[in-house]
C-alpha positions as CSV (number, residue, x, y, z in Angstrom):
1,M,32.7,25.7,38.5
2,P,34.5,24.5,35.3
3,E,32.4,21.4,35.4
4,L,29.2,23.5,35.5
5,Q,30.4,25.7,32.6
6,A,31.2,22.5,30.6
7,S,27.8,21.0,31.4
8,S,26.0,24.2,30.3
9,S,28.0,24.4,27.1
10,K,27.2,20.8,26.3
11,S,23.5,21.3,27.0
12,A,23.5,24.3,24.7
13,F,25.1,22.4,21.9
14,S,22.7,19.5,22.4
15,F,19.7,21.9,22.2
16,I,21.0,23.5,19.0
17,G,21.8,20.1,17.5
18,G,18.3,18.8,18.3
19,N,16.6,21.9,16.9
20,G,19.0,22.7,14.0
21,V,16.3,23.5,11.4
22,A,14.4,25.8,13.7
23,V,17.6,27.6,14.7
24,L,18.6,28.1,11.1
25,V,15.1,29.4,10.1
26,V,15.2,32.0,12.9
27,L,18.8,33.0,11.9
28,F,17.8,33.4,8.2
29,M,14.9,35.6,9.3
30,L,17.3,37.8,11.4
31,F,19.7,38.1,8.4
32,M,17.0,40.2,6.7
33,F,17.1,42.9,9.4
34,L,20.6,42.8,10.9
35,P,23.4,44.7,9.1
36,L,26.0,42.1,8.0
37,G,29.6,42.7,7.1
38,K,30.9,42.0,3.6
39,T,32.9,39.0,4.8
40,F,29.9,37.3,6.3
41,I,27.9,38.1,3.1
42,D,30.7,36.6,1.0
43,I,30.8,33.4,3.1
44,A,27.0,33.1,2.9
45,M,27.0,33.5,-0.9
46,V,29.6,30.8,-1.2
47,L,27.5,28.5,0.9
48,N,24.4,29.4,-1.2
49,V,26.2,28.3,-4.4
50,A,27.6,25.2,-2.7
51,F,24.2,24.1,-1.4
52,A,22.6,24.7,-4.8
53,I,25.2,22.4,-6.4
54,L,24.7,19.7,-3.7
55,I,20.9,19.7,-4.2
56,L,21.2,19.5,-8.0
57,L,23.6,16.6,-7.8
58,K,21.4,14.8,-5.2
59,V,18.4,15.2,-7.5
60,V,20.4,13.8,-10.5
61,N,21.4,10.7,-8.5
62,T,17.9,10.1,-7.0
63,K,16.1,7.2,-8.7
64,R,12.5,8.0,-7.7
65,A,11.2,11.5,-7.0
66,A,9.5,10.3,-3.8
67,D,12.8,9.0,-2.5
68,F,13.8,12.6,-1.9
69,S,10.8,13.3,0.2
70,A,12.5,16.2,2.1
71,F,12.9,18.2,-1.1
72,P,9.8,20.4,-0.6
73,Q,11.0,21.5,2.8
74,I,14.5,22.0,1.5
75,V,13.1,24.2,-1.2
76,L,11.5,26.5,1.4
77,I,14.5,26.7,3.6
78,F,16.9,27.3,0.7
79,T,14.6,30.0,-0.7
80,L,14.5,31.7,2.6
81,F,18.3,31.6,2.9
82,G,18.7,33.0,-0.6
83,L,16.2,35.8,0.1
84,S,17.9,36.8,3.3
85,I,21.3,36.9,1.6
86,N,19.8,39.0,-1.3
87,I,18.3,41.5,1.2
88,S,21.5,41.7,3.2
89,S,23.6,42.2,0.1
90,T,21.2,45.0,-1.1
91,V,21.5,46.7,2.3
92,N,25.3,46.4,2.1
93,I,25.4,48.0,-1.3
94,L,23.3,50.9,-0.3
95,R,25.1,51.4,3.1
96,N,28.6,51.6,1.5
97,P,28.7,54.4,-1.1
98,V,31.0,54.2,-4.1
99,T,33.7,56.8,-4.1
100,G,35.9,58.4,-6.8
101,S,34.9,59.1,-10.4
102,G,35.3,57.9,-13.9
103,S,37.9,55.2,-14.2
104,N,38.9,55.7,-10.5
105,L,35.7,54.4,-9.0
106,R,36.3,52.5,-5.7
107,F,34.0,50.1,-3.9
108,P,35.0,50.1,-0.2
109,G,32.9,47.8,1.9
110,Q,31.3,46.0,-1.0
111,S,31.0,42.2,-1.3
112,E,33.9,40.6,-3.1
113,M,31.7,37.9,-4.6
114,V,29.3,40.6,-6.0
115,Q,32.2,42.5,-7.6
116,T,33.7,39.3,-9.0
117,F,30.5,38.2,-10.7
118,A,29.9,41.7,-12.0
119,N,33.4,41.9,-13.5
120,I,33.1,38.4,-15.1
121,V,29.8,39.1,-16.8
122,A,29.8,42.9,-17.3
123,G,33.5,43.7,-17.5
124,D,33.9,47.3,-18.6
125,S,30.4,47.4,-20.2
126,V,27.4,47.7,-17.9
127,L,25.1,47.3,-21.0
128,I,26.5,43.8,-21.7
129,G,26.1,42.8,-18.1
130,A,22.5,44.1,-18.1
131,V,21.6,42.1,-21.3
132,V,23.1,38.9,-19.8
133,F,21.2,39.4,-16.6
134,I,17.9,40.1,-18.3
135,I,18.4,37.0,-20.5
136,L,19.1,34.9,-17.4
137,I,16.0,36.2,-15.7
138,V,13.8,35.6,-18.7
139,V,15.1,32.0,-19.1
140,Q,14.5,31.2,-15.5
141,M,11.1,32.8,-15.3
142,L,9.5,31.8,-18.7
143,V,11.3,28.5,-19.3
144,I,12.6,26.7,-16.2
145,T,10.4,28.0,-13.4
146,K,7.2,28.1,-15.3
147,G,7.8,24.6,-16.7
148,A,8.6,23.2,-13.3
149,D,5.4,24.8,-11.9
150,R,3.2,23.3,-14.6
151,V,4.8,19.9,-14.4
152,S,4.4,19.9,-10.6
153,E,0.7,20.9,-10.8
154,V,-0.1,18.3,-13.4
155,T,1.8,15.6,-11.7
156,A,0.1,16.3,-8.3
157,R,-3.3,16.2,-9.9
158,F,-2.7,13.0,-11.8
159,T,-1.1,11.3,-8.8
160,L,-4.1,12.1,-6.6
161,D,-6.5,11.0,-9.4
162,A,-4.7,7.6,-9.7
163,M,-4.6,6.9,-6.0
164,N,-7.7,4.8,-5.8
165,T,-6.8,2.8,-8.9
166,K,-3.3,2.0,-7.5
167,M,-4.8,1.1,-4.1
168,F,-7.2,-1.3,-5.7
169,A,-4.4,-2.8,-7.8
170,I,-2.3,-3.5,-4.6
171,Q,-5.3,-5.1,-2.9
172,Q,-5.9,-7.3,-5.9
173,Q,-2.3,-8.4,-5.8
174,Q,-2.6,-9.2,-2.1
175,N,-5.9,-11.1,-2.5
176,S,-4.5,-13.1,-5.4
177,G,-1.5,-14.1,-3.4
178,A,1.0,-12.3,-5.7
179,I,2.3,-10.3,-2.7
180,S,2.1,-10.8,1.1
181,E,0.2,-8.6,3.5
182,E,3.5,-7.0,4.6
183,E,4.5,-6.3,1.0
184,A,1.1,-4.8,0.4
185,Q,1.4,-2.5,3.4
186,A,4.9,-1.4,2.2
187,K,3.5,-0.6,-1.3
188,I,0.6,1.3,0.3
189,S,3.1,3.2,2.5
190,G,5.2,4.0,-0.6
191,L,2.1,5.2,-2.5
192,Q,1.1,7.4,0.4
193,Q,4.6,8.9,0.5
194,E,4.5,9.6,-3.2
195,I,1.1,11.4,-2.9
196,D,2.3,13.5,0.0
197,F,5.5,14.4,-1.9
198,Y,3.8,15.6,-5.1
199,S,1.1,17.4,-3.1
200,A,3.8,19.3,-1.2
201,M,5.8,20.0,-4.3
202,D,2.8,21.6,-6.0
203,G,2.9,24.3,-3.3
204,S,6.7,24.6,-2.7
205,S,7.4,25.2,-6.4
206,K,5.4,28.5,-6.1
207,F,8.1,29.7,-3.7
208,V,10.8,29.2,-6.4
209,S,8.8,31.2,-9.0
210,G,8.1,33.9,-6.4
211,N,11.8,34.1,-5.7
212,V,12.5,35.0,-9.3
213,K,10.0,37.8,-9.3
214,F,11.4,39.1,-6.1
215,G,14.9,39.2,-7.7
216,I,13.6,41.4,-10.5
217,F,12.0,43.8,-7.9
218,V,15.3,43.9,-5.9
219,T,17.2,44.7,-9.0
220,V,15.1,47.7,-9.8
221,I,15.3,48.9,-6.2
222,N,19.1,48.5,-6.2
223,I,19.6,50.6,-9.3
224,I,17.2,53.4,-8.3
225,G,18.4,53.4,-4.7
226,G,22.0,53.1,-5.7
227,I,21.8,56.1,-8.1
228,I,20.3,58.2,-5.3
229,T,22.7,57.0,-2.7
230,G,25.7,57.5,-5.0
231,M,24.6,61.0,-5.9
232,V,23.7,62.1,-2.4
233,M,26.2,60.2,-0.2
234,G,29.0,59.6,-2.6
235,K,28.8,62.9,-4.4
236,L,28.9,61.1,-7.8
237,N,27.5,62.4,-11.0
238,I,24.5,60.6,-12.5
239,S,26.8,58.8,-15.1
240,D,29.2,57.4,-12.5
241,A,26.3,56.5,-10.1
242,L,24.5,54.6,-12.9
243,N,27.7,52.7,-14.0
244,S,28.8,51.8,-10.5
245,Y,25.5,50.8,-8.9
246,A,24.2,49.1,-12.1
247,K,27.4,47.0,-12.1
248,L,27.0,46.1,-8.4
249,T,23.3,45.4,-9.0
250,I,24.1,43.0,-11.8
251,G,26.7,41.2,-9.7
252,D,24.3,40.9,-6.7
253,G,21.5,39.8,-9.0
254,L,23.6,37.1,-10.6
255,M,24.9,35.9,-7.2
256,S,21.3,35.5,-6.0
257,Q,19.7,34.1,-9.2
258,F,22.5,31.6,-10.1
259,P,21.7,29.3,-7.1
260,S,18.0,30.0,-7.6
261,L,18.4,28.9,-11.3
262,M,20.0,25.6,-10.2
263,L,17.2,25.0,-7.6
264,S,14.5,25.7,-10.3
265,Y,16.2,23.2,-12.6
266,A,16.5,20.7,-9.8
267,T,12.8,21.0,-9.1
268,G,11.8,20.4,-12.7
269,L,14.3,17.5,-13.0
270,L,13.1,15.8,-9.9
271,I,9.4,16.1,-10.7
272,T,9.8,14.7,-14.2
273,K,11.6,11.6,-13.0
274,S,9.8,8.3,-13.6
275,S,9.1,5.7,-10.9
276,S,11.9,3.6,-12.3
277,E,14.3,1.9,-9.8
278,I,17.3,2.8,-11.9
279,G,19.1,6.2,-12.0
280,I,18.9,8.7,-14.8
281,D,22.4,7.8,-16.1
282,A,21.5,4.1,-16.5
283,Q,18.1,5.1,-18.1
284,L,19.8,7.3,-20.7
285,K,22.4,4.7,-21.4
286,K,19.8,2.0,-21.8
287,Q,17.3,4.0,-23.9
288,L,19.7,6.0,-26.1
289,A,22.1,3.2,-26.8
290,S,19.4,0.7,-27.9
291,D,19.6,1.5,-31.6
292,G,22.7,2.8,-33.5
293,S,20.7,3.5,-36.7
294,I,19.5,6.9,-35.4
295,Y,23.1,8.1,-35.0
296,M,24.0,6.9,-38.5
297,I,21.0,8.8,-40.0
298,T,21.9,11.9,-38.0
299,G,25.5,11.7,-39.2
300,L,24.4,11.4,-42.8
301,V,22.2,14.5,-42.5
302,L,25.1,16.5,-41.1
303,I,27.4,15.4,-44.0
304,L,24.7,16.4,-46.5
305,M,24.3,19.8,-44.9
306,G,28.1,20.3,-45.0
307,L,28.2,19.4,-48.7
308,F,25.3,21.7,-49.4
309,F,26.5,24.8,-47.5
310,H,29.9,25.1,-49.3
311,N,31.5,27.3,-46.7
312,A,33.7,27.1,-43.6
313,S,30.9,25.3,-41.6
314,S,31.5,22.2,-43.7
315,A,34.8,21.7,-41.8
316,Y,32.7,21.1,-38.7
317,L,29.6,19.4,-40.1
318,I,31.3,16.7,-42.2
319,P,33.7,15.4,-39.5
320,A,30.9,15.5,-36.9
321,G,28.6,13.5,-39.2
322,G,31.4,10.9,-39.9
323,L,31.9,10.4,-36.1
324,L,28.2,9.9,-35.6
325,I,28.0,7.3,-38.4
326,F,31.0,5.4,-37.0
327,F,29.5,5.5,-33.5
328,G,26.1,4.2,-34.7
329,Y,27.8,1.4,-36.7
330,R,29.8,0.3,-33.7
331,L,26.8,0.5,-31.5
332,N,24.8,-1.8,-33.8
333,Q,27.7,-4.3,-33.8
334,V,27.8,-4.3,-30.0
335,N,24.0,-4.7,-29.7
336,A,24.0,-7.6,-32.2
337,A,26.8,-9.4,-30.3
338,K,24.9,-8.9,-27.1
339,V,21.7,-10.4,-28.6
340,I,23.7,-13.4,-29.8
341,K,25.3,-13.9,-26.4
342,E,21.9,-13.7,-24.6
343,K,20.4,-16.3,-27.0
344,A,23.3,-18.6,-26.4
345,E,23.1,-18.3,-22.7
346,A,19.4,-18.9,-22.7
347,A,19.8,-22.0,-24.9
348,A,22.6,-23.3,-22.6
349,E,20.4,-22.7,-19.5
350,E,17.5,-24.5,-21.1
351,K,19.7,-27.4,-22.1
352,G,21.1,-27.6,-18.6
353,S,17.6,-27.6,-17.1
354,A,16.5,-30.3,-19.4
355,K,19.5,-32.5,-18.5
356,K,18.8,-32.0,-14.8
357,A,15.1,-32.9,-15.2
358,A,16.1,-35.9,-17.3
359,S,18.6,-37.0,-14.6
360,R,15.9,-36.9,-12.0
361,G,13.4,-38.6,-14.2
362,E,11.0,-35.6,-14.0
363,I,9.4,-33.4,-16.6
364,S,8.7,-30.4,-14.4
365,P,8.5,-29.4,-10.7
366,A,5.3,-30.1,-8.8
367,V,2.6,-27.4,-9.2
368,L,0.7,-27.0,-6.0
369,P,-3.0,-26.1,-6.1
370,D,-4.3,-22.8,-4.7
371,A,-5.5,-23.1,-1.2
372,L,-8.5,-21.0,-2.0
373,S,-9.5,-19.6,-5.4
374,L,-12.4,-17.7,-7.0
375,E,-12.9,-18.4,-10.7
376,I,-15.2,-15.9,-12.6
377,G,-16.7,-15.7,-16.1
378,Y,-15.5,-12.9,-18.3
379,A,-18.7,-10.9,-17.7
380,L,-17.8,-10.6,-14.0
381,I,-14.3,-9.3,-14.6
382,P,-15.4,-5.7,-14.0
383,L,-16.1,-6.7,-10.4
384,V,-12.4,-7.3,-9.8
385,D,-11.0,-4.8,-12.3
386,A,-8.9,-2.2,-10.5
387,D,-9.6,0.4,-13.3
388,K,-13.4,0.1,-12.6
389,G,-13.5,0.3,-8.8
390,A,-12.9,-3.4,-8.0
391,E,-15.4,-3.3,-5.0
392,L,-15.2,-7.0,-4.6
393,L,-11.4,-6.9,-3.9
394,E,-11.9,-4.7,-0.8
395,R,-14.7,-7.0,0.4
396,V,-12.5,-10.1,0.0
397,T,-9.8,-8.5,2.2
398,K,-12.4,-7.6,4.8
399,I,-13.8,-11.2,4.8
400,R,-10.3,-12.5,5.5
401,R,-9.9,-10.1,8.5
402,E,-13.4,-11.0,9.8
403,Q,-12.8,-14.7,9.7
404,A,-9.5,-14.2,11.5
405,I,-11.4,-12.5,14.3
406,D,-14.5,-14.7,14.4
407,L,-13.0,-18.1,14.0
408,G,-9.3,-17.5,14.7
409,L,-8.5,-18.8,11.2
410,V,-6.1,-16.9,9.0
411,V,-7.6,-17.5,5.6
412,P,-4.9,-17.8,2.9
413,P,-4.9,-15.3,0.0
414,I,-7.7,-15.9,-2.4
415,H,-6.5,-16.3,-6.0
416,I,-9.0,-14.6,-8.3
417,V,-8.8,-15.7,-11.9
418,D,-11.0,-15.4,-15.0
419,Q,-12.0,-18.9,-16.3
420,M,-13.1,-19.2,-19.9
421,S,-14.8,-22.6,-19.3
422,L,-17.4,-20.9,-17.0
423,A,-20.5,-19.2,-18.3
424,P,-20.0,-15.4,-18.7
425,E,-21.9,-14.5,-15.5
426,E,-20.9,-17.6,-13.5
427,Y,-18.5,-17.9,-10.6
428,C,-17.0,-20.8,-8.7
429,F,-15.1,-21.2,-5.4
430,K,-12.5,-23.9,-5.1
431,I,-10.5,-25.2,-2.2
432,E,-7.3,-26.8,-3.4
433,D,-8.7,-26.9,-6.9
434,V,-11.9,-28.7,-5.8
435,P,-15.1,-26.9,-6.4
436,V,-17.1,-26.2,-3.2
437,G,-19.7,-23.7,-4.4
438,G,-20.7,-21.3,-7.1
439,S,-23.7,-19.7,-8.8
440,K,-24.7,-17.3,-11.6
441,L,-25.3,-13.6,-11.4
442,K,-27.1,-11.0,-13.5
443,L,-25.1,-7.9,-13.9
444,G,-27.2,-4.8,-13.8
445,Y,-29.8,-6.6,-11.6
446,Y,-30.2,-6.9,-7.8
447,M,-31.2,-10.0,-5.9
448,C,-34.2,-9.3,-3.7
449,L,-35.1,-11.4,-0.7
450,D,-38.3,-11.5,1.2
451,S,-37.2,-12.0,4.8
452,G,-40.7,-11.6,6.1
453,S,-40.9,-7.8,5.9
454,V,-42.9,-7.7,2.6
455,A,-46.6,-7.1,3.4
456,P,-49.2,-9.1,1.5
457,G,-50.1,-7.4,-1.7
458,N,-46.8,-5.6,-2.0
459,E,-45.0,-8.4,-3.7
460,I,-43.1,-7.5,-6.9
461,K,-42.8,-9.9,-9.8
462,G,-39.3,-10.7,-11.0
463,E,-37.2,-13.6,-12.3
464,P,-37.1,-16.3,-9.7
465,T,-33.8,-17.4,-8.3
466,V,-32.2,-18.8,-5.1
467,D,-29.8,-17.1,-2.8
468,P,-26.5,-19.1,-3.2
469,A,-25.3,-18.5,0.4
470,F,-28.4,-19.7,2.3
471,G,-30.7,-21.3,-0.3
472,M,-33.5,-18.8,0.3
473,K,-36.0,-18.0,-2.5
474,A,-35.4,-14.7,-4.2
475,I,-36.0,-12.7,-7.4
476,W,-33.9,-10.7,-9.8
477,L,-35.0,-7.1,-10.3
478,P,-33.4,-4.5,-12.6
479,E,-31.6,-1.5,-11.1
480,S,-34.6,0.7,-12.1
481,K,-36.8,-1.1,-9.5
482,R,-34.3,-1.0,-6.7
483,L,-36.0,1.8,-4.7
484,E,-39.4,0.2,-5.3
485,A,-38.2,-3.1,-3.9
486,E,-36.6,-1.4,-0.8
487,K,-39.9,0.4,-0.1
488,A,-41.8,-2.8,-0.4
489,G,-39.6,-4.4,2.3
490,Y,-37.3,-6.6,0.2
491,A,-33.6,-7.1,1.2
492,V,-31.8,-5.8,-1.9
493,I,-28.4,-7.3,-2.6
494,D,-25.9,-6.2,-5.3
495,P,-23.7,-8.7,-7.2
496,P,-20.5,-8.0,-5.2
497,T,-22.3,-8.5,-1.9
498,I,-23.8,-11.8,-3.2
499,I,-20.3,-13.2,-4.0
500,A,-18.9,-11.8,-0.7
501,T,-21.7,-13.3,1.4
502,H,-21.4,-16.7,-0.4
503,L,-17.7,-16.7,0.1
504,T,-18.1,-16.0,3.8
505,E,-20.4,-18.9,4.2
506,I,-18.2,-21.2,2.2
507,I,-15.2,-20.3,4.4
508,R,-17.2,-21.0,7.5
509,R,-18.6,-24.3,6.3
510,N,-15.2,-25.5,5.0
511,A,-13.1,-23.9,7.7
512,K,-11.7,-27.3,8.8
513,D,-10.5,-28.0,5.2
514,I,-8.9,-24.6,4.9
515,L,-6.8,-25.1,8.0
516,S,-3.5,-26.7,7.0
517,R,-0.7,-28.2,9.0
518,Q,1.6,-25.3,8.0
519,G,-1.2,-23.0,9.2
520,V,-1.1,-24.8,12.6
521,K,2.6,-24.3,12.9
522,D,2.3,-20.6,12.1
523,I,-0.4,-20.2,14.8
524,I,1.7,-22.0,17.4
525,D,4.8,-19.9,16.4
526,E,2.7,-16.8,17.0
527,V,1.5,-18.0,20.4
528,K,5.0,-18.8,21.4
529,K,5.9,-15.1,21.1
530,T,3.6,-14.3,24.1
531,S,3.2,-17.7,25.9
532,P,6.4,-19.7,25.4
533,A,5.8,-21.8,28.5
534,V,2.5,-23.2,27.2
535,V,4.0,-24.0,23.8
536,D,7.1,-25.7,25.3
537,E,4.9,-27.8,27.5
538,V,2.6,-29.0,24.7
539,M,5.3,-29.5,22.0
540,G,8.2,-30.7,24.2
541,G,6.8,-32.1,27.5
542,S,6.7,-35.7,28.6
543,N,3.8,-36.3,26.1
544,P,4.6,-34.0,23.3
545,F,2.0,-33.3,20.6
546,T,2.7,-33.3,16.9
547,Y,1.4,-30.6,14.6
548,G,-0.9,-33.2,13.1
549,E,-2.5,-34.2,16.4
550,I,-3.1,-30.5,17.2
551,E,-4.5,-30.0,13.7
552,A,-7.0,-32.8,14.2
553,V,-8.5,-31.2,17.3
554,L,-8.6,-27.7,15.7
555,K,-10.4,-29.2,12.7
556,N,-13.0,-30.8,14.9
557,L,-13.6,-27.4,16.6
558,L,-13.9,-25.5,13.3
559,K,-16.2,-28.2,11.9
560,E,-18.8,-26.9,14.4
561,L,-17.8,-23.2,14.0
562,V,-16.0,-23.0,17.4
563,S,-13.4,-20.2,17.3
564,I,-9.8,-21.4,17.8
565,R,-8.7,-17.8,18.5
566,N,-8.1,-18.6,22.2
567,M,-5.2,-20.9,21.4
568,V,-3.5,-20.5,24.8
569,K,-6.5,-22.1,26.6
570,I,-6.7,-24.8,23.8
571,L,-3.1,-25.7,24.2
572,E,-3.3,-25.6,28.0
573,T,-6.2,-28.1,27.9
574,L,-4.3,-30.4,25.5
575,S,-1.4,-30.3,27.8
576,D,-3.6,-31.2,30.8
577,F,-5.3,-34.2,29.1
578,G,-2.6,-35.3,26.7
579,K,-1.0,-37.4,29.4
580,Y,-4.2,-39.6,29.4
581,T,-5.1,-39.8,25.7
582,K,-4.3,-38.6,22.3
583,D,-7.7,-39.4,20.8
584,P,-8.6,-36.2,19.0
585,W,-12.4,-36.6,19.6
586,V,-11.9,-37.0,23.4
587,L,-9.6,-34.1,23.5
588,T,-12.0,-32.0,21.4
589,E,-14.7,-32.5,24.0
590,K,-12.3,-31.5,26.8
591,V,-11.3,-28.3,24.8
592,R,-15.0,-27.5,24.2
593,E,-15.7,-27.7,28.0
594,A,-12.7,-25.4,28.6
595,L,-14.2,-23.0,26.0
596,G,-17.8,-23.5,27.4
597,S,-18.4,-19.8,28.2
598,Q,-17.2,-18.7,24.7
599,I,-19.3,-21.4,22.9
600,C,-22.5,-20.7,24.9
601,M,-22.3,-16.9,24.4
602,Q,-22.5,-17.5,20.6
603,Y,-26.1,-18.7,20.9
604,V,-27.7,-16.6,23.8
605,D,-30.3,-13.9,23.2
606,E,-30.2,-10.3,24.2
607,N,-31.0,-11.3,27.8
608,S,-28.1,-13.9,27.9
609,T,-30.7,-16.7,27.9
610,L,-30.0,-20.0,26.1
611,H,-33.2,-21.6,24.8
612,V,-32.6,-25.3,24.5
613,L,-34.1,-28.7,23.8
614,Q,-33.1,-31.3,26.4
615,L,-32.3,-34.9,25.5
616,S,-34.1,-37.3,27.8
617,Q,-32.1,-39.5,30.2
618,E,-33.5,-42.7,28.7
619,L,-32.6,-41.6,25.1
620,A,-29.1,-40.5,26.2
621,E,-28.5,-43.9,27.8
622,K,-29.7,-45.6,24.6
623,I,-27.4,-43.6,22.4
624,Y,-24.5,-44.2,24.7
625,A,-25.2,-48.0,24.6
626,K,-25.3,-47.9,20.7
627,R,-22.0,-46.0,20.4
628,G,-19.5,-47.4,18.0
629,Q,-16.0,-45.9,17.7
630,S,-12.5,-47.0,16.8
631,E,-9.5,-45.3,18.3
632,G,-9.0,-41.9,16.7
633,Q,-12.2,-42.2,14.5
634,E,-15.3,-40.1,14.6
635,P,-17.8,-41.5,17.1
636,V,-21.0,-42.8,15.5
637,V,-24.4,-44.2,16.8
638,A,-25.0,-47.8,15.6
639,F,-28.8,-47.4,15.2
640,D,-30.7,-49.9,13.1
641,P,-32.7,-48.3,10.3
642,V,-36.0,-48.0,12.2
643,E,-34.3,-46.6,15.3
644,G,-32.4,-44.1,13.2
645,R,-35.6,-42.9,11.5
646,N,-37.4,-42.6,14.8
647,F,-34.6,-40.6,16.4
648,I,-34.4,-38.1,13.5
649,A,-38.2,-37.8,13.5
650,A,-38.2,-37.0,17.2
651,V,-35.5,-34.4,16.9
652,S,-37.0,-32.8,13.7
653,S,-40.4,-32.5,15.4
654,Q,-39.0,-30.6,18.4
655,V,-36.7,-28.5,16.3
656,S,-39.6,-27.4,14.1
657,Q,-41.6,-26.3,17.1
658,V,-38.6,-24.2,18.4
659,R,-38.2,-22.5,15.0
660,E,-41.9,-21.7,14.9
661,R,-41.3,-19.7,18.1
662,N,-38.4,-17.9,16.4
663,Y,-35.8,-19.4,18.6
664,L,-32.5,-20.9,17.5
665,P,-32.7,-24.7,18.0
666,V,-30.1,-25.9,20.5
667,I,-29.9,-29.4,22.0
668,I,-28.2,-30.1,25.3
669,C,-27.1,-33.5,26.5
670,P,-24.5,-35.2,28.7
671,S,-21.0,-34.7,27.6
672,Q,-20.5,-38.5,27.0
673,V,-23.0,-38.4,24.1
674,R,-22.7,-34.9,22.7
675,A,-20.4,-36.0,19.8
676,L,-22.7,-39.0,19.2
677,V,-25.8,-36.8,18.9
678,K,-24.0,-34.4,16.6
679,S,-22.8,-37.2,14.4
680,A,-26.3,-38.8,14.2
681,T,-27.9,-35.5,13.1
682,S,-25.2,-34.1,10.9
683,R,-26.6,-35.6,7.6
684,E,-30.2,-34.5,7.9
685,M,-29.6,-31.3,10.0
686,P,-26.0,-30.2,9.4
687,G,-26.5,-26.8,11.1
688,L,-28.0,-28.2,14.3
689,I,-26.3,-26.9,17.5
690,V,-25.5,-29.6,20.1
691,L,-24.0,-28.5,23.5
692,S,-23.0,-30.6,26.5
693,V,-24.1,-30.0,30.0
694,N,-20.5,-29.5,31.0
695,E,-20.1,-26.6,28.5
696,I,-23.1,-24.8,30.0
697,V,-21.9,-25.4,33.5
698,A,-18.5,-23.9,32.4
699,A,-20.3,-20.8,31.3
700,G,-21.5,-20.2,34.9
701,P,-23.9,-17.6,35.9
702,N,-23.3,-15.6,32.8
703,V,-25.7,-17.8,30.9
704,K,-29.3,-18.5,31.8
705,V,-31.0,-21.7,30.5
706,E,-34.6,-22.0,29.4
707,V,-35.7,-25.6,28.5
708,L,-38.3,-25.4,25.6
709,G,-38.9,-29.1,25.3
710,E,-37.6,-32.6,25.7
711,I,-36.5,-35.1,23.0
712,V,-37.6,-38.6,24.0
């Protein structure tokens, strides 16, 4: 039985501890209706003052406003607590009538805290207490609370208006490589926290101003109700009733408005904080102690005032001015010494760096090239300017995500810089500072492509150009003709889309050059988190692979746009065949066969049918006989010039017929010659797709094959 009681008690405390805020809110609500004794009210008033001081000190020591994200909720809870105490105190004043008369008035049952505040402020004069109370209410309502409300409203509006600009700025930093993706997410999370905070503060500050108005209303009710209660229940005359209940009302009002005043000031102080990472003490010290001249000038003004007034005030003005002049003089001396010290330290550091560089025989550390960069002319800067929308930045981030999904290649951050050596409307892509593509745009114009949808007679005249991504003929049309071009059937492309599409194609065409050895290590480290056995077998088995050997296979796959996303299967295949060979080209073919289903599904139509051109058996044997390859080198076909031209002509003829039937040209051949066929056609037909029979067999029944012709 004692164990059961102890368990029940523990469960009750656990429930209250886990729902503390909810329990407090309910209790505060009940305080408004339940009659509370003066002792309980005194304790609650002390807690009210203590909480107000704690909140104010917390605000002073908070560096950024958004760091105190719970403040709006605290304002609501604290306001409710103050209101419940105010109502309970009012009920207590009216329930316990004042007795006696004249100087013998007694206050049985009244709050000690209320009487103490009333005696401190009012003393024996109710009029003085009333004046002080009215001044306090006016200051709080017209100065502090109104100012806090206005600042909160303006700050919330400007914070929301600046949200998009700040978002784009973060994306630009991420795309340029200035910050990592994790740092960008942390900044976005902090920005969202800041927006939520100021939005909540805009509403919660209204509760503070409402609390002041409620205090005025309660004061009037207390005086009127107290006079009536004193005259009816306490048998007081109107003079004694007015003096006693007015005094109690002043004490009650001050006890309720004093914590509210601190909360109002804390609200204004918190909202006006900057986003600096240093506290207000450090800010004031840094900003007000930067120049001693202002203190010297102020001191001089005070001395002149003291000399001019010729009365007792001079005894205060002249010494105060002298102290300020002395303080400003000393401050200037300290600042000057600090500047000299900083210059000396900088010179010493520079000298030390020079000595270290000289001892190493170096001029400066190595400056590594950007993995991927986009250089733009000054006229294209608005496309990446965060203040003007920066639509291109969002698209660049999207491209990186898409390539990670499509090819399994994590594209490094793209460094976007303005390049004065380029023409104003020109852009250039570089991989490790080597140009790989670029073009010129016309801002205010749209590139219009005829993809076959423009009916004869509906053509529109424009400035001829070429699509930089695919080399298709196009025209430039001004924005005023955009709708006309769309109705005519043109594909209308704006400048950001042109750059984004071109960048996508460049990444796909140069994927093998973008992949680095460090990137391979990062991929393998990520795979190890979920498939450690596979990685351990490949990297530490009896025939361990180096990162370079794995990189060579992955580059071969990316060269033909084969996704390396399924790294587990790729590593398993390398482990299976690594015991026989480390030739990257042989291993590449084995990996392709393992990924056969994935590869074939890239080229099937909506009916899962693969339309192919078949290499004749005789031609396949001839190519295999002409093979020439050194260990680890790309396989090539040693055709003589005539044989080479005949082979390309035969392939081109069949490919042209396939394209006329609107099919994607795909060649299938035995696995032994697949790499040879691809190598022989890569110069004249770089985008030609060559699959091996084994890859199609690996796809199984998921892929149907239709042979459109034979290359002989």
